[in-house]
N, C-alpha and C positions, 0 to 999 in steps of 0.2 A: 546483653540482649536476650537473656533468658526470659525476662518478663514479656518481651515482644513475642517470643515463641509460644509462651503460655497463653497470651491473649489471642493469638491466631488459632490455637487449638480449641480454645473455649468458644470461639465465635465463627468457626468454619461454616456451620449450617446457615447462619444468618448471612455471611458474606456470599455464599452460593445463591441463596434465595434472592438476595438483592440484585445480583447480576441477572438472574432469570427474569425478574420483573422488568429490568431495563431492556432486556432482549425482546420482550413482548411488544415493545413500541416499534412500529414499522417506519423508522426514520430514514426513508429513502429520499435522498436529496435530489436525485435526478428526475423524479416524477412529481409534478405539481399536485397530483392527487393526494400525496402524503405530506403536504406542506404543514398542516396543523400538527401532524405526528412529529415532524422534525422539531417544531417549536416546543411541543410538549416534552420532548426528550431533553432539550436545553434546560427547561425548568427542572426536570428530574435530576440532571447533573448538578445544577445549582444547589438543590436541596442536599444532595449527597455530599458535596464539598462542605457545606455548612455543618452537616452532622459529623463529618470526619474531623473537623477542628479548624477550618479556615476562619480567620477573624474577619476577612473581607471577601465577599463573593458578589460578583456583579454580572449581569447579562448586558453585553454591549451589542447594540443593534448595528447591522451593516446593510448594504444595499441588497444583500441576500439573506442567508440565515444567520442567527446571532452567534456570537463568540462568548463563551462562559469563562470569566476570569475569576481566579481565587488566589488568596495569599495568606501565608502564616509567617509573619516576620517576628522572630524572637529576639534578634539583636542585629542591628544594621551593620555591625562590624564583622559579622560572621559571613561565610560564603552563602550564595543564593543559588538554588537549583530551580530552573524553569522547566516544568513538565508540559509537554505538548501531546495532544491526542485529538481524536475526532469522534463525535457521537453519531455522525451520519453513516449510512450503510449503502452497499450496492443494491440495485434492484434484485429481486429474488428469482426473476425469470431464468429459465423456463420452470414454472411452478410444478409441472407434472413430473419432473425428474427428481423432486424431493421425496425422500422416504417418509417424511413427516412435515407438517406445515411449517414454513420457514419462520413464522413469528409465534409459534407455540413451542417453546423450547422443551426438549426432552433430553434425558441423559441415558446414553447407551454405552455398554462396555464393548471394546474392540481389542484386537490383538495389540495394536499400538498403544491403546489407552485402556489397560485392564482395570483401572480405577474409575473408568467412565469418561465420556466426553459430552459436552453440551452441544447439541445440534440445534443451530438457529442461525439466521442471517445476522452477521455482525459479531458472532461469538468470539472469533479470533481477530477479525478486522473490523472495527478496532475496539468495540465496546468492552470485550473481555479483557484485553490488554490495557486499555485506558483505565478501566475500573480497578485493576491491580494497584495502580498508583494512588487512587483515592483511598483504598483500604490500607495500603502501606502507610499513608499519612495518618490514618486513624490509629493504627498500631502504635506509631511513634508518639503521637500526641497523648493518647490515653494512658500510655505507660511511662510518659515523661522521658522518652528516648529520642526526641527530635533534636539533632545536633546542630542544625543550621536553618536558614530561611528557605521557604519553598513557595513557588508561584505556579499557578496552573493556567494554561491557555488551551481550552478545548473548543474546537470549531465544528461547524456543521456543514462544511462544503468541501471536505477533502476529496470525496469521491467524484466531485464534478469540477475539480481543478483549483480549489482554494482561491477563487477569483478575488475575493474581498479581504483575504488574510494579509496580503502584502500591504494594502492600504492601511489596515488596522495596525500592523507592526510598525510601519513608518510613522504613524501618528502617535504611537504610544511607546516610544523607545525608552523613556525614563521609567514608566510603569513596568515595562518588561525587562529592565536591566537585570543581568544575571552573570554568574560565573561559569555556568555550563547548562546546556539544554539536554534534557533526558526524554527519550522517546521509546515507547514499546509499540512499534507497528511493523516489526520484522519477525524473523524466526530464528531458530537454531537448528543445528544439524540433526540432533536426536536427543531424546530425554537423557541418555547416558553419555552424550557427546555435546556439552555446552559450547556455544560459539557466540561471538559478538560481531555484528555486522559492521564492517569498516568501509564499505563502498556501496553506493546506490547508483542505478542508472537514471539518466534523464528521460524525458518523455516529450514526444510531439504527437498530438492526436488530431486527425483531420477526418472530414466527411467529404466524399466525392459524389457528384451527380453527373450522369451522362444522359443527354437528351438527344433523341432522334426526331422522328416525325411529330407532328403537333397533336397527335392523339394515338391511342392504341389502335392497332391495325389487325385485320383478318390475316392470319399467317398463310392461308392459301392464296389469297388475292395479291398479297404484297411480299410474301416470303421470297427471299433471293433477289428482290429488286430494290430494297432499301436497307440501310444499316439497321441492325438489331442492337439497341443499346446494351442489352444484357450480354450478347455475344461480344460486343466491342469491349465492354467493361472487363469481362473475364480475360480477354486477350491482353488488355492494358495492364491488369494486375499481374498476370503471369509473366509479363516482360520485366517486372521490377526485380526479378532475381535471375541470375544466369545459371548455367549448368552446375556450377560449384556453390550455388546458394549464396552468391555474393550479390549485394544490392547494386543495381545498375544506375542509380541516380548519379549524374555527374557531380563531383565534388563532395559526395556523401562521406567519404572516408578521409578527407583531407586533414582533419584535425584529430583523427582517432589515434590515441596513444597505444603503441605496441609495447606490451610488457616484455621485459628481458627474459632470457632463458631461465635465469635464477628465480625470477618472480613467478614464472609459470611452474617451475619445479616446486616452489613453496606451496602454491595453490594445490598442486597435485597430491600433497601430503594429507589433505583433508579426507577423511574416510568417505568413500563412495563406492557403491556396488552397482555396476551397470545392469546386471541381471535383475537385481531387486528393483531398480528404477523402472525397468521395462515392465516387470511383473505388476508393479503397483499401478501402472497406467494401462495395462492390458494391451501392450504394443509389442510387435516382434522385432522392431528395429528403431534406433534413434535417427534423427534427421537434422541436418543443419549445415552451417558453413564449413566447407572443406578445409582441413588443416587444423581444426580446433577440437578439443574434447567437449563433452557435454557440459561439464561445469564451466568451461571457458565460454562456450557459446551463450550460456544463460547468465553470465555475470560480467565479463570483460569485453564482450563484442556487441556492437549495435545490431539491432534487428528491425525487421519490418513485417508486420502481421495484419491480416484482415480480421477484424473483430466482428464484422457483420456484413452481410450482402443480401440485397433484396431487389425485387422488381417483378412485374408481370403478375400472373395468376398463381397463387399458392394455396387456394382453397381445395376442398374435396373435389374429386373427379377431374375432368379435363376442360380446358378452355383454350382453343387454338388462337392465340393472340401474340402479336409482336408489341411489346410494351413501348410506350413513348419514352419512359425514363427507367434508369437503373441506378442503384445507389450502393455505396459501401462505406463502412467506417474502418479506418486504418490507423494503427498506432505504430510508432517507431520508438523503440527503447534505445537510448543514447548513452554513450560513455563520457566520462569527464573530458572536458575541452570541446566537445560538440555543443554548440549553442542551439537551443531548441528553436528559437525564432529563425535562425539562419537555415536550419534543416527544413523547417516548415516551408520556407520560401523556395528552397531548392526543390523540394517535392512538388510544390505548386507549379513552378516553372516547367519542370520535366513532365509532369503528368498532362499538363495542357499541351505541351509540345508534341507528345506522342499520339494525341488524338487524331484519328483519320478524318478525312472529309466525310460529311454526312451526319456528323454528330457535333454537339457542343459540350464542353466540360466546365463544371464549376468545382472549385476546391474551397471548402469552408473550414478554416482552422477552428478547433475547439479549445484546447488548452494544452499546457505543457510545462516543462520546468527543467532545470539544469541537473546534471549528475553531481555526485558528491563523494569525496574520499576523506575519511577522517584519520589522522595520524594515530599510531599506537604507542607513541612515546610520551603522551601527555599524562598529567596527574589524573585527569578524569578517566582516561582509558585504564590506567593502572588500578584505580579505585574500583572500576567496574569488573575488571579481571579478578581482583582479590575477592570481590563480593561473590562472584560465581564460584571461585575456589572454596569459599567458606561453606556454601550451601550444597554444591554439587560434589565437592571433594576432588575436583579436577580443574586444571587450568583451561579456560575457554580458548577455542581456536578463532583467530581473526579471519573473517570470511567476507568476501564481496557478495552482494546480493544482486539478483537480476531485477528486482522490483524498483519502484520509484516512489520517493516522497519529495516532490518538487520543491516544497517550501524549505527544506533543510539548507540548501545553498542560499536561499533568501535570508534565513535567520542569521547566517554568518555575515552576509553583506550588510544587513541593517543593524544587527545587534552586536556584531563582533565576537560572537560566541561559537565555540565548537559544540558539536552534538555527539552524544553517546547513544548508540542504538542498542538497547537491551531488550531484544525480542525473546519471547518464550513460546511462540507457536512453532508448528512443524510444517514442512512443505506439503505434507499429506492432509492438512486441515481443510483443504478445499475452499480457500478464500476466493471470493468472486464467483464461485461455482455453486450448483445445487449441493445440498448436504454439507454446508460449511459447519465446522465444529471446532471446539477448543477443549483440550484435555483438562479435566478437573485437577489432576495432579499438577499440570503446567500452570494453571491459574493460581493455585496456592503456593507453588514454588516461586512464582514471580513475586507474590506478596511477601514471601519470606526473604527473598534475595534483595529486593529494592532497599530496605532499610540499611542493609550493610553498605550499599553504595554511598548513602548519605554519611554514614559513620566514617568510612575510609576516606571519602573525598574531603570531609571536614578536617580529619587528622592530617592528611597529606598536604592540605592547603596552608597549614600553619607555618 
């Protein structure tokens, strides 16, 4: 693999510049104003795969944004790795909280990233991590070190629920057949503490609307006499947790798996400093479900959070008005065995039932997906662990993540394949937030590590 290392060293500047150019395209899938940019990004990914060495690269149209498929088949008798990633990004809002424009990438040195970090929307989630795999393929192809077959499936709707990916996978099972799926859309504990994500939470995302009077009303003439939808919505949302921050929806916890004392003790061995955690977020205390640690709350326990709430007048100055409507967007992170469709229905039934007289309530489901746990006794996991050991000099820690990649469970159902989650980002990289970034060191470390996974997986599969 020395040739691979030499090739990476000789092409670092180009690899970095290519990523920066990709990050300049505002591929925001949630906002139709950026639809052409999303399509342009698919074309850019197609070109990158061609230049990296794929023999077949295709853009597959869907009812939404296209899926980019690529493959390099060197011998049908060898194992096949399917790489999944996404080229769409989250909206950059609120723009005024960014220290630099979100689609004008800049590199800044920080205490966490002394070699610099790329600041841009999508830097870590997921353009930067997806592009590591493209460049890793180039390394292996150009140096004659590709040991097995590789396929790519890069979509443009992950940030809006991957609504068309399930259809595509079901209709292309033979094309997508593989021995293992490789994804880098997660993180690790720290640059000196590598980890492999072994569990993901599921997701149910809904929007609620509370309607009172048939128009906005003068708060002096009508205040106190009619239901105020904003007040009502605030009370309804507050009632969704009890004093112990336990979710109050009937049936919500019925299928939640309680980890054993031994399993919780094993989780607690992962390095974690509560004071550093609080300092990084500039908070004086943590908050969450009683009886669980911070790492348990954000990994093995389900949650319910308001992601946005609005209604009435929010402009400059004052306007004394009782709004006709109030809205909120709510997400529930779920643990394995909780079915997201069932949870969505439980939420809808409960939220409608607790609405007082004087208002009407609508619950609009958006998207969701199942949780996932991957075993650590498979050849694929062992190959990934050995790859990290080779480049980091340490055995990676298996760790459950609080995030969601809903399509992972779908892949196993449709393709019968296990997924390995080799993430190289950090929790502090501000994904989904202003000032998202990805360490330059992390980007190159990913490119360096991925080829070893291919090598060890192929060797162990014989």
